[in-house]
N, CA, C, O and the ligand as a Tripos MOL2 file, in Angstrom:
@<TRIPOS>MOLECULE
protein
  249   247    63     0     0
PROTEIN
NO_CHARGES

@<TRIPOS>ATOM
      1 N         -57.8580 -120.8690  -33.9580 N.3       1 MET1
      2 CA        -57.4430 -122.2250  -33.5730 C.3       1 MET1
      3 C         -56.6280 -122.2020  -32.2800 C.2       1 MET1
      4 O         -55.9120 -121.2410  -31.9990 O.2       1 MET1
      5 N         -56.7350 -123.1490  -31.5930 N.am      2 ARG2
      6 CA        -56.0390 -123.2570  -30.2580 C.3       2 ARG2
      7 C         -54.5990 -123.5970  -30.5940 C.2       2 ARG2
      8 O         -54.2870 -124.3210  -31.5390 O.2       2 ARG2
      9 N         -53.7270 -123.0160  -29.7420 N.am      3 LYS3
     10 CA        -52.1870 -123.1560  -29.9840 C.3       3 LYS3
     11 C         -51.8230 -124.6270  -29.8630 C.2       3 LYS3
     12 O         -50.8740 -125.1000  -30.4880 O.2       3 LYS3
     13 N         -52.5390 -125.2920  -29.1030 N.am      4 LYS4
     14 CA        -52.2040 -126.7660  -28.7680 C.3       4 LYS4
     15 C         -52.3160 -127.5360  -30.0910 C.2       4 LYS4
     16 O         -51.5880 -128.5050  -30.3060 O.2       4 LYS4
     17 N         -53.2020 -127.1190  -30.9550 N.am      5 LEU5
     18 CA        -53.3740 -127.7280  -32.2660 C.3       5 LEU5
     19 C         -52.0750 -127.8760  -33.1410 C.2       5 LEU5
     20 O         -51.9380 -128.7600  -33.9870 O.2       5 LEU5
     21 N         -51.2300 -127.0140  -32.8770 N.am      6 LEU6
     22 CA        -49.9390 -126.9480  -33.5570 C.3       6 LEU6
     23 C         -49.2440 -128.2850  -33.4360 C.2       6 LEU6
     24 O         -48.5470 -128.7300  -34.3490 O.2       6 LEU6
     25 N         -49.4550 -128.9440  -32.2420 N.am      7 ASP7
     26 CA        -48.6710 -130.1660  -31.9310 C.3       7 ASP7
     27 C         -49.0850 -131.2370  -32.9830 C.2       7 ASP7
     28 O         -48.2150 -131.9720  -33.4520 O.2       7 ASP7
     29 N         -50.3120 -131.3420  -33.3460 N.am      8 ILE8
     30 CA        -50.7590 -132.3290  -34.2650 C.3       8 ILE8
     31 C         -50.9200 -131.8540  -35.7100 C.2       8 ILE8
     32 O         -51.2260 -132.6790  -36.5710 O.2       8 ILE8
     33 N         -50.7380 -130.6160  -36.0080 N.am      9 LEU9
     34 CA        -50.7280 -130.2870  -37.3650 C.3       9 LEU9
     35 C         -49.3800 -130.3840  -38.0120 C.2       9 LEU9
     36 O         -48.3620 -130.1390  -37.3640 O.2       9 LEU9
     37 N         -49.3440 -130.7470  -39.3200 N.am     10 ALA10
     38 CA        -48.1560 -130.9420  -40.1490 C.3      10 ALA10
     39 C         -48.4200 -130.2440  -41.5520 C.2      10 ALA10
     40 O         -49.5380 -130.0880  -42.0430 O.2      10 ALA10
     41 N         -47.3540 -129.8930  -42.0550 N.am     11 CYS11
     42 CA        -47.3930 -129.3660  -43.4260 C.3      11 CYS11
     43 C         -47.9360 -130.3770  -44.3260 C.2      11 CYS11
     44 O         -47.4730 -131.5180  -44.3410 O.2      11 CYS11
     45 N         -49.0340 -129.9560  -45.1830 N.am     12 PRO12
     46 CA        -49.6130 -130.8830  -46.0780 C.3      12 PRO12
     47 C         -48.7540 -131.2000  -47.2000 C.2      12 PRO12
     48 O         -48.9870 -132.2230  -47.8440 O.2      12 PRO12
     49 N         -47.7640 -130.4210  -47.5180 N.am     13 VAL13
     50 CA        -46.9220 -130.6620  -48.6700 C.3      13 VAL13
     51 C         -45.7490 -131.7050  -48.2760 C.2      13 VAL13
     52 O         -45.5600 -132.7210  -48.9430 O.2      13 VAL13
     53 N         -45.0430 -131.4010  -47.2330 N.am     14 CYS14
     54 CA        -43.9090 -132.2090  -46.7740 C.3      14 CYS14
     55 C         -44.0190 -132.9830  -45.4450 C.2      14 CYS14
     56 O         -43.1130 -133.6830  -44.9930 O.2      14 CYS14
     57 N         -45.2290 -132.7860  -44.8590 N.am     15 LYS15
     58 CA        -45.3950 -133.3570  -43.5750 C.3      15 LYS15
     59 C         -44.4420 -132.8980  -42.4820 C.2      15 LYS15
     60 O         -44.3520 -133.5300  -41.4300 O.2      15 LYS15
     61 N         -43.7510 -131.8320  -42.7190 N.am     16 GLY16
     62 CA        -42.8330 -131.2200  -41.7480 C.3      16 GLY16
     63 C         -43.6160 -130.4900  -40.5750 C.2      16 GLY16
     64 O         -44.8340 -130.3250  -40.6480 O.2      16 GLY16
     65 N         -42.8950 -130.0780  -39.5380 N.am     17 ASP17
     66 CA        -43.3990 -129.2570  -38.5120 C.3      17 ASP17
     67 C         -43.7850 -128.0120  -38.8820 C.2      17 ASP17
     68 O         -43.1860 -127.5380  -39.8470 O.2      17 ASP17
     69 N         -44.7460 -127.2660  -38.2960 N.am     18 LEU18
     70 CA        -45.2830 -125.9630  -38.6820 C.3      18 LEU18
     71 C         -44.8110 -125.0460  -37.4930 C.2      18 LEU18
     72 O         -44.6190 -125.4740  -36.3550 O.2      18 LEU18
     73 N         -44.6560 -123.8280  -37.8540 N.am     19 ARG19
     74 CA        -44.2230 -122.6880  -36.8570 C.3      19 ARG19
     75 C         -45.4860 -121.7420  -36.8840 C.2      19 ARG19
     76 O         -46.1700 -121.5940  -37.8960 O.2      19 ARG19
     77 N         -45.6990 -121.2020  -35.8460 N.am     20 LEU20
     78 CA        -46.9170 -120.3170  -35.5990 C.3      20 LEU20
     79 C         -46.5010 -118.9180  -35.6370 C.2      20 LEU20
     80 O         -45.6220 -118.4960  -34.8850 O.2      20 LEU20
     81 N         -47.1350 -118.1520  -36.5330 N.am     21 GLU21
     82 CA        -46.8660 -116.6980  -36.4130 C.3      21 GLU21
     83 C         -48.1620 -115.9730  -36.1540 C.2      21 GLU21
     84 O         -49.0500 -116.0340  -37.0040 O.2      21 GLU21
     85 N         -48.3340 -115.2830  -35.0270 N.am     22 VAL22
     86 CA        -49.5950 -114.7810  -34.4940 C.3      22 VAL22
     87 C         -49.7730 -113.3710  -34.9080 C.2      22 VAL22
     88 O         -48.8980 -112.5550  -34.6200 O.2      22 VAL22
     89 N         -50.7860 -113.0330  -35.5290 N.am     23 LYS23
     90 CA        -51.1710 -111.5400  -35.8040 C.3      23 LYS23
     91 C         -52.1710 -111.0610  -34.7920 C.2      23 LYS23
     92 O         -52.1220 -109.9090  -34.3580 O.2      23 LYS23
     93 N         -53.0610 -111.9120  -34.4170 N.am     24 GLU24
     94 CA        -54.1170 -111.5370  -33.5770 C.3      24 GLU24
     95 C         -54.5210 -112.7190  -32.7370 C.2      24 GLU24
     96 O         -54.5810 -113.8090  -33.3060 O.2      24 GLU24
     97 N         -54.7980 -112.6430  -31.4860 N.am     25 GLU25
     98 CA        -55.1970 -113.7690  -30.6140 C.3      25 GLU25
     99 C         -55.9390 -113.3000  -29.4210 C.2      25 GLU25
    100 O         -55.8100 -112.1420  -29.0230 O.2      25 GLU25
    101 N         -56.6720 -114.1150  -28.8670 N.am     26 ASN26
    102 CA        -57.3410 -113.9730  -27.5430 C.3      26 ASN26
    103 C         -56.7720 -114.8980  -26.5450 C.2      26 ASN26
    104 O         -55.7210 -115.5110  -26.7270 O.2      26 ASN26
    105 N         -57.5510 -114.9830  -25.4120 N.am     27 GLU27
    106 CA        -56.9290 -115.8110  -24.3550 C.3      27 GLU27
    107 C         -56.9190 -117.3060  -24.7520 C.2      27 GLU27
    108 O         -56.1360 -118.0420  -24.1510 O.2      27 GLU27
    109 N         -57.6970 -117.8020  -25.6810 N.am     28 GLU28
    110 CA        -57.8390 -119.2010  -25.9520 C.3      28 GLU28
    111 C         -57.2930 -119.4520  -27.3370 C.2      28 GLU28
    112 O         -56.7310 -120.5320  -27.5220 O.2      28 GLU28
    113 N         -57.3820 -118.6310  -28.2880 N.am     29 GLU29
    114 CA        -57.2860 -118.9800  -29.6860 C.3      29 GLU29
    115 C         -56.4230 -117.9160  -30.5130 C.2      29 GLU29
    116 O         -56.3420 -116.7190  -30.2370 O.2      29 GLU29
    117 N         -55.8490 -118.5110  -31.4810 N.am     30 VAL30
    118 CA        -55.1350 -117.6070  -32.5280 C.3      30 VAL30
    119 C         -56.2930 -117.1970  -33.5080 C.2      30 VAL30
    120 O         -56.9850 -118.0490  -34.0650 O.2      30 VAL30
    121 N         -56.4460 -116.0020  -33.6660 N.am     31 LEU31
    122 CA        -57.6450 -115.6150  -34.6350 C.3      31 LEU31
    123 C         -57.0790 -115.3730  -36.0500 C.2      31 LEU31
    124 O         -57.6380 -115.8550  -37.0350 O.2      31 LEU31
    125 N         -55.9560 -114.6150  -36.1410 N.am     32 GLU32
    126 CA        -55.3690 -114.3600  -37.4480 C.3      32 GLU32
    127 C         -53.8480 -114.5220  -37.3490 C.2      32 GLU32
    128 O         -53.2000 -114.1210  -36.3820 O.2      32 GLU32
    129 N         -53.3430 -115.1130  -38.3770 N.am     33 GLY33
    130 CA        -51.8050 -115.3890  -38.4700 C.3      33 GLY33
    131 C         -51.5430 -116.3130  -39.4850 C.2      33 GLY33
    132 O         -52.2910 -116.4690  -40.4500 O.2      33 GLY33
    133 N         -50.4210 -116.9810  -39.2870 N.am     34 PHE34
    134 CA        -49.8660 -117.8880  -40.2920 C.3      34 PHE34
    135 C         -49.2580 -119.1030  -39.6240 C.2      34 PHE34
    136 O         -48.6380 -119.0220  -38.5640 O.2      34 PHE34
    137 N         -49.4670 -120.2770  -40.3070 N.am     35 LEU35
    138 CA        -48.6970 -121.3800  -40.0860 C.3      35 LEU35
    139 C         -47.5600 -121.5280  -41.0740 C.2      35 LEU35
    140 O         -47.7790 -121.5670  -42.2850 O.2      35 LEU35
    141 N         -46.3690 -121.6100  -40.5680 N.am     36 ILE36
    142 CA        -45.2390 -121.5380  -41.5500 C.3      36 ILE36
    143 C         -44.4670 -122.8280  -41.5460 C.2      36 ILE36
    144 O         -44.2140 -123.3910  -40.4810 O.2      36 ILE36
    145 N         -44.0770 -123.3240  -42.7310 N.am     37 CYS37
    146 CA        -43.2990 -124.4550  -42.7870 C.3      37 CYS37
    147 C         -41.9430 -123.9490  -43.2330 C.2      37 CYS37
    148 O         -41.8340 -123.3490  -44.3020 O.2      37 CYS37
    149 N         -40.9050 -124.1760  -42.4370 N.am     38 ASP38
    150 CA        -39.5760 -123.8140  -42.7170 C.3      38 ASP38
    151 C         -38.8700 -124.7410  -43.7120 C.2      38 ASP38
    152 O         -37.8530 -124.4560  -44.3450 O.2      38 ASP38
    153 N         -39.5640 -125.9070  -43.7610 N.am     39 ASN39
    154 CA        -38.9220 -126.9620  -44.6230 C.3      39 ASN39
    155 C         -39.0610 -126.7000  -46.1050 C.2      39 ASN39
    156 O         -38.1170 -126.8480  -46.8810 O.2      39 ASN39
    157 N         -40.4000 -126.2630  -46.5120 N.am     40 CYS40
    158 CA        -40.6020 -125.8940  -47.8470 C.3      40 CYS40
    159 C         -41.0230 -124.4780  -48.0530 C.2      40 CYS40
    160 O         -41.5150 -124.1110  -49.1200 O.2      40 CYS40
    161 N         -40.8270 -123.6610  -47.0140 N.am     41 ASN41
    162 CA        -41.0620 -122.2300  -47.1420 C.3      41 ASN41
    163 C         -42.5970 -121.9020  -47.6490 C.2      41 ASN41
    164 O         -42.8960 -121.0480  -48.4830 O.2      41 ASN41
    165 N         -43.4400 -122.7260  -46.9950 N.am     42 GLU42
    166 CA        -44.8380 -122.3740  -47.4460 C.3      42 GLU42
    167 C         -45.5170 -121.7130  -46.2140 C.2      42 GLU42
    168 O         -45.1420 -121.9620  -45.0690 O.2      42 GLU42
    169 N         -46.5110 -120.8780  -46.4950 N.am     43 ARG43
    170 CA        -47.1530 -120.1990  -45.3540 C.3      43 ARG43
    171 C         -48.7100 -120.4820  -45.6170 C.2      43 ARG43
    172 O         -49.2540 -120.3140  -46.7080 O.2      43 ARG43
    173 N         -49.3520 -120.9420  -44.4380 N.am     44 TYR44
    174 CA        -50.7390 -121.2690  -44.4820 C.3      44 TYR44
    175 C         -51.4810 -120.2470  -43.6670 C.2      44 TYR44
    176 O         -51.1020 -120.0290  -42.5160 O.2      44 TYR44
    177 N         -52.4840 -119.6180  -44.1620 N.am     45 PRO45
    178 CA        -53.0530 -118.5610  -43.3370 C.3      45 PRO45
    179 C         -54.0470 -119.0450  -42.4060 C.2      45 PRO45
    180 O         -54.7150 -120.0420  -42.6790 O.2      45 PRO45
    181 N         -54.1990 -118.3620  -41.2510 N.am     46 ILE46
    182 CA        -55.2510 -118.5980  -40.2230 C.3      46 ILE46
    183 C         -56.0780 -117.3640  -40.2850 C.2      46 ILE46
    184 O         -55.6200 -116.2460  -40.0500 O.2      46 ILE46
    185 N         -57.4250 -117.6270  -40.6390 N.am     47 GLU47
    186 CA        -58.3340 -116.5850  -40.7830 C.3      47 GLU47
    187 C         -59.5620 -116.6950  -39.9390 C.2      47 GLU47
    188 O         -60.2350 -117.7130  -40.1000 O.2      47 GLU47
    189 N         -59.9300 -115.8860  -39.1390 N.am     48 GLU48
    190 CA        -61.0330 -115.9750  -38.2630 C.3      48 GLU48
    191 C         -60.9870 -117.2860  -37.3320 C.2      48 GLU48
    192 O         -61.9860 -117.9210  -36.9960 O.2      48 GLU48
    193 N         -59.7790 -117.5580  -37.0050 N.am     49 GLY49
    194 CA        -59.6340 -118.7150  -36.1380 C.3      49 GLY49
    195 C         -59.4330 -120.0820  -36.7430 C.2      49 GLY49
    196 O         -59.1520 -121.0640  -36.0550 O.2      49 GLY49
    197 N         -59.5980 -120.1190  -38.1720 N.am     50 ILE50
    198 CA        -59.6840 -121.3290  -38.8970 C.3      50 ILE50
    199 C         -58.2350 -121.4500  -39.6330 C.2      50 ILE50
    200 O         -57.9130 -120.5390  -40.3950 O.2      50 ILE50
    201 N         -57.5090 -122.3540  -39.4640 N.am     51 PRO51
    202 CA        -56.2870 -122.6310  -40.2800 C.3      51 PRO51
    203 C         -56.6570 -123.1700  -41.6050 C.2      51 PRO51
    204 O         -57.4160 -124.1340  -41.7070 O.2      51 PRO51
    205 N         -56.1180 -122.5450  -42.6560 N.am     52 ASN52
    206 CA        -56.3010 -123.0960  -43.9780 C.3      52 ASN52
    207 C         -55.0490 -123.8590  -44.4410 C.2      52 ASN52
    208 O         -54.0210 -123.2810  -44.7920 O.2      52 ASN52
    209 N         -55.1930 -125.1320  -44.4220 N.am     53 LEU53
    210 CA        -53.9820 -126.1000  -44.6710 C.3      53 LEU53
    211 C         -54.0250 -126.6850  -46.0630 C.2      53 LEU53
    212 O         -53.3930 -127.6970  -46.3670 O.2      53 LEU53
    213 N         -54.7350 -126.0610  -46.8330 N.am     54 LEU54
    214 CA        -54.7650 -126.5660  -48.3190 C.3      54 LEU54
    215 C         -53.3860 -126.3250  -48.9290 C.2      54 LEU54
    216 O         -52.7670 -125.3090  -48.6130 O.2      54 LEU54
    217 N         -52.8890 -127.1850  -49.7650 N.am     55 PRO55
    218 CA        -51.6580 -126.8670  -50.4490 C.3      55 PRO55
    219 C         -51.9400 -125.7030  -51.3830 C.2      55 PRO55
    220 O         -53.0510 -125.5990  -51.9030 O.2      55 PRO55
    221 N         -51.0700 -124.9130  -51.5900 N.am     56 PRO56
    222 CA        -51.1310 -123.6000  -52.2870 C.3      56 PRO56
    223 C         -51.8350 -123.8100  -53.6410 C.2      56 PRO56
    224 O         -52.7360 -123.0490  -53.9950 O.2      56 PRO56
    225 N         -51.4160 -124.8580  -54.4060 N.am     57 GLU57
    226 CA        -52.0750 -124.9670  -55.6700 C.3      57 GLU57
    227 C         -53.5390 -125.2720  -55.6340 C.2      57 GLU57
    228 O         -54.2860 -124.9050  -56.5410 O.2      57 GLU57
    229 N         -53.9390 -125.9180  -54.6280 N.am     58 LEU58
    230 CA        -55.3910 -126.2450  -54.4790 C.3      58 LEU58
    231 C         -56.1660 -124.9630  -54.0320 C.2      58 LEU58
    232 O         -57.2620 -124.6210  -54.4740 O.2      58 LEU58
    233 N         -55.3970 -124.2790  -53.0470 N.am     59 ARG59
    234 CA        -56.0460 -123.0990  -52.4620 C.3      59 ARG59
    235 C         -56.4700 -122.0850  -53.6000 C.2      59 ARG59
    236 O         -57.5600 -121.5150  -53.5420 O.2      59 ARG59
    237 N         -55.6160 -121.8830  -54.5930 N.am     60 ASP60
    238 CA        -55.9120 -120.9330  -55.6620 C.3      60 ASP60
    239 C         -57.0650 -121.4430  -56.5150 C.2      60 ASP60
    240 O         -57.7370 -120.6410  -57.1630 O.2      60 ASP60
    241 N         -57.3120 -122.7210  -56.5360 N.am     61 LYS61
    242 CA        -58.3220 -123.1040  -57.5040 C.3      61 LYS61
    243 C         -59.8030 -123.0290  -56.8810 C.2      61 LYS61
    244 O         -60.8230 -122.9360  -57.5650 O.2      61 LYS61
    245 N         -59.7630 -123.0820  -55.5150 N.am     62 LEU62
    246 CA        -61.1370 -123.0560  -54.8980 C.3      62 LEU62
    247 C         -61.7040 -121.5840  -54.8080 C.2      62 LEU62
    248 O         -62.8190 -121.3790  -54.3280 O.2      62 LEU62
    249 ZN        -43.5560 -128.1090  -45.8040 Zn       63 ZN63
@<TRIPOS>BOND
     1     1     2 1
     2     2     3 1
     3     3     4 2
     4     3     5 am
     5     5     6 1
     6     6     7 1
     7     7     8 2
     8     7     9 am
     9     9    10 1
    10    10    11 1
    11    11    12 2
    12    11    13 am
    13    13    14 1
    14    14    15 1
    15    15    16 2
    16    15    17 am
    17    17    18 1
    18    18    19 1
    19    19    20 2
    20    19    21 am
    21    21    22 1
    22    22    23 1
    23    23    24 2
    24    23    25 am
    25    25    26 1
    26    26    27 1
    27    27    28 2
    28    27    29 am
    29    29    30 1
    30    30    31 1
    31    31    32 2
    32    31    33 am
    33    33    34 1
    34    34    35 1
    35    35    36 2
    36    35    37 am
    37    37    38 1
    38    38    39 1
    39    39    40 2
    40    39    41 am
    41    41    42 1
    42    42    43 1
    43    43    44 2
    44    43    45 am
    45    45    46 1
    46    46    47 1
    47    47    48 2
    48    47    49 am
    49    49    50 1
    50    50    51 1
    51    51    52 2
    52    51    53 am
    53    53    54 1
    54    54    55 1
    55    55    56 2
    56    55    57 am
    57    57    58 1
    58    58    59 1
    59    59    60 2
    60    59    61 am
    61    61    62 1
    62    62    63 1
    63    63    64 2
    64    63    65 am
    65    65    66 1
    66    66    67 1
    67    67    68 2
    68    67    69 am
    69    69    70 1
    70    70    71 1
    71    71    72 2
    72    71    73 am
    73    73    74 1
    74    74    75 1
    75    75    76 2
    76    75    77 am
    77    77    78 1
    78    78    79 1
    79    79    80 2
    80    79    81 am
    81    81    82 1
    82    82    83 1
    83    83    84 2
    84    83    85 am
    85    85    86 1
    86    86    87 1
    87    87    88 2
    88    87    89 am
    89    89    90 1
    90    90    91 1
    91    91    92 2
    92    91    93 am
    93    93    94 1
    94    94    95 1
    95    95    96 2
    96    95    97 am
    97    97    98 1
    98    98    99 1
    99    99   100 2
   100    99   101 am
   101   101   102 1
   102   102   103 1
   103   103   104 2
   104   103   105 am
   105   105   106 1
   106   106   107 1
   107   107   108 2
   108   107   109 am
   109   109   110 1
   110   110   111 1
   111   111   112 2
   112   111   113 am
   113   113   114 1
   114   114   115 1
   115   115   116 2
   116   115   117 am
   117   117   118 1
   118   118   119 1
   119   119   120 2
   120   119   121 am
   121   121   122 1
   122   122   123 1
   123   123   124 2
   124   123   125 am
   125   125   126 1
   126   126   127 1
   127   127   128 2
   128   127   129 am
   129   129   130 1
   130   130   131 1
   131   131   132 2
   132   131   133 am
   133   133   134 1
   134   134   135 1
   135   135   136 2
   136   135   137 am
   137   137   138 1
   138   138   139 1
   139   139   140 2
   140   139   141 am
   141   141   142 1
   142   142   143 1
   143   143   144 2
   144   143   145 am
   145   145   146 1
   146   146   147 1
   147   147   148 2
   148   147   149 am
   149   149   150 1
   150   150   151 1
   151   151   152 2
   152   151   153 am
   153   153   154 1
   154   154   155 1
   155   155   156 2
   156   155   157 am
   157   157   158 1
   158   158   159 1
   159   159   160 2
   160   159   161 am
   161   161   162 1
   162   162   163 1
   163   163   164 2
   164   163   165 am
   165   165   166 1
   166   166   167 1
   167   167   168 2
   168   167   169 am
   169   169   170 1
   170   170   171 1
   171   171   172 2
   172   171   173 am
   173   173   174 1
   174   174   175 1
   175   175   176 2
   176   175   177 am
   177   177   178 1
   178   178   179 1
   179   179   180 2
   180   179   181 am
   181   181   182 1
   182   182   183 1
   183   183   184 2
   184   183   185 am
   185   185   186 1
   186   186   187 1
   187   187   188 2
   188   187   189 am
   189   189   190 1
   190   190   191 1
   191   191   192 2
   192   191   193 am
   193   193   194 1
   194   194   195 1
   195   195   196 2
   196   195   197 am
   197   197   198 1
   198   198   199 1
   199   199   200 2
   200   199   201 am
   201   201   202 1
   202   202   203 1
   203   203   204 2
   204   203   205 am
   205   205   206 1
   206   206   207 1
   207   207   208 2
   208   207   209 am
   209   209   210 1
   210   210   211 1
   211   211   212 2
   212   211   213 am
   213   213   214 1
   214   214   215 1
   215   215   216 2
   216   215   217 am
   217   217   218 1
   218   218   219 1
   219   219   220 2
   220   219   221 am
   221   221   222 1
   222   222   223 1
   223   223   224 2
   224   223   225 am
   225   225   226 1
   226   226   227 1
   227   227   228 2
   228   227   229 am
   229   229   230 1
   230   230   231 1
   231   231   232 2
   232   231   233 am
   233   233   234 1
   234   234   235 1
   235   235   236 2
   236   235   237 am
   237   237   238 1
   238   238   239 1
   239   239   240 2
   240   239   241 am
   241   241   242 1
   242   242   243 1
   243   243   244 2
   244   243   245 am
   245   245   246 1
   246   246   247 1
   247   247   248 2
@<TRIPOS>SUBSTRUCTURE
     1 MET1         2 RESIDUE 1 A MET
     2 ARG2         6 RESIDUE 1 A ARG
     3 LYS3        10 RESIDUE 1 A LYS
     4 LYS4        14 RESIDUE 1 A LYS
     5 LEU5        18 RESIDUE 1 A LEU
     6 LEU6        22 RESIDUE 1 A LEU
     7 ASP7        26 RESIDUE 1 A ASP
     8 ILE8        30 RESIDUE 1 A ILE
     9 LEU9        34 RESIDUE 1 A LEU
    10 ALA10       38 RESIDUE 1 A ALA
    11 CYS11       42 RESIDUE 1 A CYS
    12 PRO12       46 RESIDUE 1 A PRO
    13 VAL13       50 RESIDUE 1 A VAL
    14 CYS14       54 RESIDUE 1 A CYS
    15 LYS15       58 RESIDUE 1 A LYS
    16 GLY16       62 RESIDUE 1 A GLY
    17 ASP17       66 RESIDUE 1 A ASP
    18 LEU18       70 RESIDUE 1 A LEU
    19 ARG19       74 RESIDUE 1 A ARG
    20 LEU20       78 RESIDUE 1 A LEU
    21 GLU21       82 RESIDUE 1 A GLU
    22 VAL22       86 RESIDUE 1 A VAL
    23 LYS23       90 RESIDUE 1 A LYS
    24 GLU24       94 RESIDUE 1 A GLU
    25 GLU25       98 RESIDUE 1 A GLU
    26 ASN26      102 RESIDUE 1 A ASN
    27 GLU27      106 RESIDUE 1 A GLU
    28 GLU28      110 RESIDUE 1 A GLU
    29 GLU29      114 RESIDUE 1 A GLU
    30 VAL30      118 RESIDUE 1 A VAL
    31 LEU31      122 RESIDUE 1 A LEU
    32 GLU32      126 RESIDUE 1 A GLU
    33 GLY33      130 RESIDUE 1 A GLY
    34 PHE34      134 RESIDUE 1 A PHE
    35 LEU35      138 RESIDUE 1 A LEU
    36 ILE36      142 RESIDUE 1 A ILE
    37 CYS37      146 RESIDUE 1 A CYS
    38 ASP38      150 RESIDUE 1 A ASP
    39 ASN39      154 RESIDUE 1 A ASN
    40 CYS40      158 RESIDUE 1 A CYS
    41 ASN41      162 RESIDUE 1 A ASN
    42 GLU42      166 RESIDUE 1 A GLU
    43 ARG43      170 RESIDUE 1 A ARG
    44 TYR44      174 RESIDUE 1 A TYR
    45 PRO45      178 RESIDUE 1 A PRO
    46 ILE46      182 RESIDUE 1 A ILE
    47 GLU47      186 RESIDUE 1 A GLU
    48 GLU48      190 RESIDUE 1 A GLU
    49 GLY49      194 RESIDUE 1 A GLY
    50 ILE50      198 RESIDUE 1 A ILE
    51 PRO51      202 RESIDUE 1 A PRO
    52 ASN52      206 RESIDUE 1 A ASN
    53 LEU53      210 RESIDUE 1 A LEU
    54 LEU54      214 RESIDUE 1 A LEU
    55 PRO55      218 RESIDUE 1 A PRO
    56 PRO56      222 RESIDUE 1 A PRO
    57 GLU57      226 RESIDUE 1 A GLU
    58 LEU58      230 RESIDUE 1 A LEU
    59 ARG59      234 RESIDUE 1 A ARG
    60 ASP60      238 RESIDUE 1 A ASP
    61 LYS61      242 RESIDUE 1 A LYS
    62 LEU62      246 RESIDUE 1 A LEU
    63 ZN63       249 GROUP 0 **** ****
């Protein structure tokens, strides 16, 4: 995902702002990392450039 996306993404649980933690990136995109909500202490994984913003309880069911 492009870092600019962070401006429009919000935590699906509390609608709070998300913080980006980058593990791997190229010139354009974050490939691996986490979107972190400090408000409810939730972490959303970014895998292969795709942010997974499903709430944790849904994520486990799929
Ligand atoms: Zn939150």
